[in-house]
N, C-alpha and C positions, 0 to 999 in steps of 0.2 A: 393409175398415173397414164400420161398423156403423151404420145408419140410423135416426134418432129423427123420428117424426113428432109434432109438436104441435098438437092440435086446440082452439083458443080464439079466441072472438070478441074479447078484448080484445088491441087490436092492438099496443100499447106492451108490455103485460107478454109477448107472446107473441114479439115481437122481442128482449127483453131476454132472457127465458128460452133462446132461439134463440143469441145470442151466446154465452151462458154454457157451454152444451152444446157449441156447435161448438168452443170454446176446448179441450174435452177430447179432442177427434180425432174426434167422431162427425158424420157428414154430418146435417144438419138439413134437415128439411122442414117448411111452416106452412101451415095450413089454419084458415079462420076460420068453418066449418060443419060439419055431419056430412055434407052432401052434398060438401062439395070434399076431404074427408079420407077419404071412400070412394074418390072419383077418383083421388087420390094411393096409395092402396092398391093400386089394379087397376093403376096405370103401372109401379110398382116394388116390390122387396122391400123392406119397412120390419120392423124387430127389435123396436122397441120405439115406443108410442104413448102420449104424455101427453094425456090428454084432459079437457078441464073437463067438469064435471055440467052446467051449465046451458049449453045453447047454443040459438040462435035456431030451428032446426029439429031441436030433439030432446034426448033426454037421455044423457048421457055413460055413465049407467048401462046403458041398452039397447044404446049403442053397442058395449060391453062384449062382450055377448053376440054381437051381428051378428058383429064380427072375430074373435072366438074360433072361431066356426061356419065363416066362410070362409076363415081363416089360423090354425088353431090352434096353430101355433107362435110367432106375433108375441106379444109381451107387451103389456099395456096397464094404464099407471097411471094412475090417476083422481084430477086436483084438483078441488078444492071452496073456494069462500070461506067457506063455512059447515059446520063439521063435522055431521053427521047419520048417528046409527047405523044407522037403517034402509036410507038409501041405502047406506052401508059394508058392511052385511050382505049386501044383494042385489047389491052391485058384487062381492062375493068369490064369492059364490054364482053368479055369471055368468061368473066365470074372470080376474077383475082380479087382476094380479100384487100392487099394493097402492092403497089409497086414503089420501090425505093431504090436508091442510090448507094451501092457500096462504097466504104469508106466514111461518105458525108453523114451517112444514116445510121451507122453502127449501133450509137446509142439509142436507136429507135425500134432495133429489133426485138427486144427481150420484152418490153410493154407490148410491142405489136403481136408477138405469139402470144402471150397471157390472152389479149383480147381475141385473138383468132380461136384461142381454145375455149373461151368463154363462150363464143357464138356456136362452135360445135356443140358444146354440152348442151346448149337451149335448144338447139335444131334436133339434136339426139332426143331430149325429153319430149319436144314437139312430136317427131317420128313415134316415140314410143306411146304417146297418148293416143295418136292417130290409129295405130295398129291396135290399140284395147278397145277404142271406139268402134272399130270396124269389125271387130270379132263380136262386140257385143250387139251393135246395131246395124253392121253391114250385110255384106252377101256372104261372109266367112260365119254368121249367125247361122245361116240356113244348112242343115243338116242334111246330107244325102248324095248318093252317086248315082242313083238310077238315070235312066235315061229320061223319064218324064221330069224329074225335078230339074235334071240340068240343061235341059231345054228351055224351061221356063225362067230358071235364073238367067240364061245367054239372051233372052228376050228383054228381061228387067234391066240387065248389066246397059243393052244398046240403048234403050228408050231413057235411063235414067240421065246420059249426058244432053238430053234434050229438055224442052220446057213443056211437051206432048201430055196432053192429060190422058191419065192411064185408067183401065177398067180393067181389075180383078174379079177372076169369076171362079167359084169353087163352093164347095160343101162347107159346113159350119166346123173349123177348127182345121182347115187346111193349111192355114199360116197367112192370111191375106194382109194381116197387120205384118207381121214379120217382112213380108215382101215391100209393102208400101215404104216402112221405115228404111229399109237396106235401098230403095230406090231414092228416097231424099238423102241418105248420109252420102251416097255415091254422085248426087248431082252439086250444080254449082251454087246451089239453094243450103248446102248443108251445115253453114255457119248461122243461117237463119230460123226460126223457129218451125218445128213441126207439130201440127194440132190434129188431134184425131176426135171423132165424135161417131158415136153408133146412133143412126138414125132411127131404129126401132126401139130405143131404152125410154125415150121421152115422149111425153103427149106435144100434139102440135104447136101449141102455145109456149112450153118449153123449149121445144125444138128450136121454134122460130126466134126466141129469145138469146138462145145459147149461139145459134149461128149468126145472125145479122146484128146483134146487139139491139140496144133502145136509147131512146132519149129521156132524161127527168121527166118523169110526170105523164110517160106513154101510159100510164095505167097505176091501178093501186097499188102501193109498193116500192114502186119506182123513183126513189127520191135522188137517184144519181145517174150520171149517162153510164151506160156500160157497152163495153165493147164487145163483140160478139166473136166468134173462133175465126170468121173469115179474116178479121182486121187483125186479129191476134197473129194471124199466119203469113202477114203482110212481106212481102219479099222470101216467104218459105212456102212451105207444103202443108195441104190441108186435106185429111184422110177421111173421107165419109164412108163408113162401113153400113152394109146393110141401105145402102142408097136407094134400093127398089123400094123399101117401106115409105120413102118420104112422101108426106100429103101432096096433092097435086097443086094447091096455090105455092107451096113453098117449092115445088119445082120449076116453076115459071122463075121465082124470086131467084135460084140457083142459075137458071138458063142465062138470066142478065150479067150474072159475074162471069160467066164463061164466055158470053160475047161482048159483052162491053168493061168487063173488069170494074164494074160498078154496082151498088146496091143502095137502097134506101133502109135506115134502120127504123124499129118499130118505133112510132110517134115523132118521125123526122120529116122533113119535105125536102130536103137536099140529098143528093147522093152521095154517096163515100166511094173512092178509088181505092182500088187496090191492086197489088200486084202478085198474087198467088196462084202456085199450082195445085190443080186438083186430081186427087187419085181415089177414085171412088171402088167400091167394091159390093159385091152382092153373091148369094147362094141362090137367087130368082133368074128365072128364065124372063129376062127384061124385053126380048125381041115378042115373046109370048104376052107377057103383060103389055105391050104397046097395042097388040091387035085386040086384047079385051077392054082397053079404054084405062087400064091402072097404071102406066105410065107414058109419060109425053114422049111423043115421037120426035121430037124436034130435041129434047133433052137426050132421049137415047143416043141419037146420032152424035150429038157433042160429046157425050162420053165415051163414045165406042169407038173413039180415034186409034186408041191401040189398047188390044184388047189380049190379057194374059189368063189362061185357063188354068189353075192349081190342079194338080191330080189329086184324088182321094188317096189316103194311105193304102186302101187296100190293091191299089193299081200301082204302089211302089214298095212292094215289100220287102225287096232285098235293102230297102233302107231302114227298115225296122229295127235291127240290132245296134246300129250306129247311133239311132235316136234314141233306144232304150239305153243305153252307155252313157249317152249324154243326160238323160234325166237320172241315172242312177248315182251318177257322179254329183250331180247338183243336189238331189236329195240326201244323199251322203252326209255330204259337206254341212248341210244345214242343220241335219241331226247328230251331228258329231259321230257317225256312223261310217268312218273313210275306211275302206278294205272290203265293202260290199261286193259279191260277185252274184252272177245269175247261174244257176242250173240249166243244163242242157235242158231237161224237160220244161223249164219256165220259160227258155226262150222258143221252145217249139210251140207253146199255148200262145205266146205273141205272134208269132209268124203266121198261125192258122185262124186267127181271129178276124172277123169282117170288118172292125173297127168302124163302128156307124157315126163315131165322134172324133174319128180321126186322130192328127197328132193331141189335140187336144183331152182325147180321151185318153192314149196312150200316156201321156204326161200324168194325168190322175192317178192311173193305174200304177205306174212305178211309185208314186208316193205313198200311196197306201200300202204297197208293198215292202219299201223300206220302213216304214212305221211298223208295219205287223211282223216283220223279220225276227226271228230269235236268236238266230245263228248269225254265220258270216255269209251265207248262201242263200238267194231268193229261192223258193221252190213254187212249187203249184200251188201248195197251199197258201201260198201267201196273195193268191191271186181272186178276185170275184168269183164266187161259186157259177155263175152263170155264163164266164169265160172258160170255166174247167170244164164244166158238163158240155157246151156246145161245142167247144173244139176238141173234145177229146176223141171224137168220132173220126175227126180229120186227121190225127197223128196215126200212124199206122202200127206204130210201137205200145199203144194201147189197147188193153183187151178189154172185154166186157166186164172183167173185174174191178177195174179201173171206175169205170161208170157207176158200178154197184157201191164202189167203197166211198164215191163223192156222195151217191145218193144216201147211202146210210150217213154220213156226215151231214147232211144239210139236215136229215129228219131229228138227230139228236140234237142237233143246234135248235131247231124248233122247239122241241120238247122241253129244252133248257138240261139236258142229260139224262132226263128220266127215260131208263131203258124198257121198263114195263110199258108205256106209252107209247115208245119209239117202235117196239116190237108190235103192238098193236096195229098201228099206224102203217107198220111195212108188211103187216099180213103173215108175220113168221113167229115160230115160237121164242121164247125168252132165251133158250138156251142157245138156239140158233144164232140169236142177236149177240149173246156173250162170244160165242165162237168165233163169228165174223168181227167182233172188236179186237180179238185177241190176234185173228191171221191179219186184218189190215193195221196192226199196231195203232188202232183209234183209241187205247185206254189212256194216253196223255190228252187226248183233244174233248174227252168227256170229265163230267163230275161222277 
């Protein structure tokens, strides 16, 4: 049910108007002053405000501006006993939904309120959609509170408001595409296309066609004109991942896009003009590649206008629990295993692992663990054996017995549960192996 607030110092008129509006199914609040009206707005959600222009403690025209600043979705309809063009113009400039005269326009109030409510509902849907998109693609999608990641986010937020070319540096799996997407979503280009291309995934010929497009007849099989991703991203953003792997001759064509905002398609003779923002990323040392002649120096300086270095996961380990919880929730929902949690031992392994594959590796480990989990709690047994063995020494609570248990598990898995063969490989007697199996409660894990 929508709520309407009436701010008017004439009590009888306010009460009459309130009864009429309430009969239309609206919740009605009343206030006789600007101060009382603002208190009502602070206490609960108000969709539409009917406000008199002349009030004991202020002007309704000024109130419009105050309300729209603090509650931008709330719509304000101004009521006046005497029409004044100057006031009406200023009210609309301040954001009023409409400006009507009391008495003469009484029959207009209810339809006007309904239209204002519809506008509020539409604005709320747009706001909810924007929040949802931001959680999925914006900076809210970047998980972590460590100094390393918050510094990178702060830099990305600042550059997002500009059209500057951005170079994202970091190891594979550190989230470079997530950052690129967030920068685009927070920019003035957010309503336009975001295109992404991995420069290391295609051959030179395919990369050129995908990036720049081609004219019909440019080569065998080119039966129609094809737009490249640069043209598809016109007015938007193009993300070039692993740009350090781009062939030298294509680097020259990309440089022209950055310098002249134009390029020539494969098989064409005329340039195509575009307005596109470039965000590039690499895990290579481009400065070193420039020295070794593997990357164009002029392109490097064009890309290196604003650089953001993304930290590896091993340098932001305080973010691991939050990241793990996020992926646990994600994969639990995907597999209809809601309610899963992680044991302290499981988290201990995650915190002490080196994570050479960074966030991508952590994501894969959590997905695997959710699939393997037998109960409601993820344990160390749900982790890959290399993480268990490599990390067990780092965890002070783990004794040699834990390492021995993992090793026996690994050998039993290797022999397919053949205890005699496992004992031989371990260099111990069968009786000793059976005792160890019983001691470490491995009976359920082997045939």
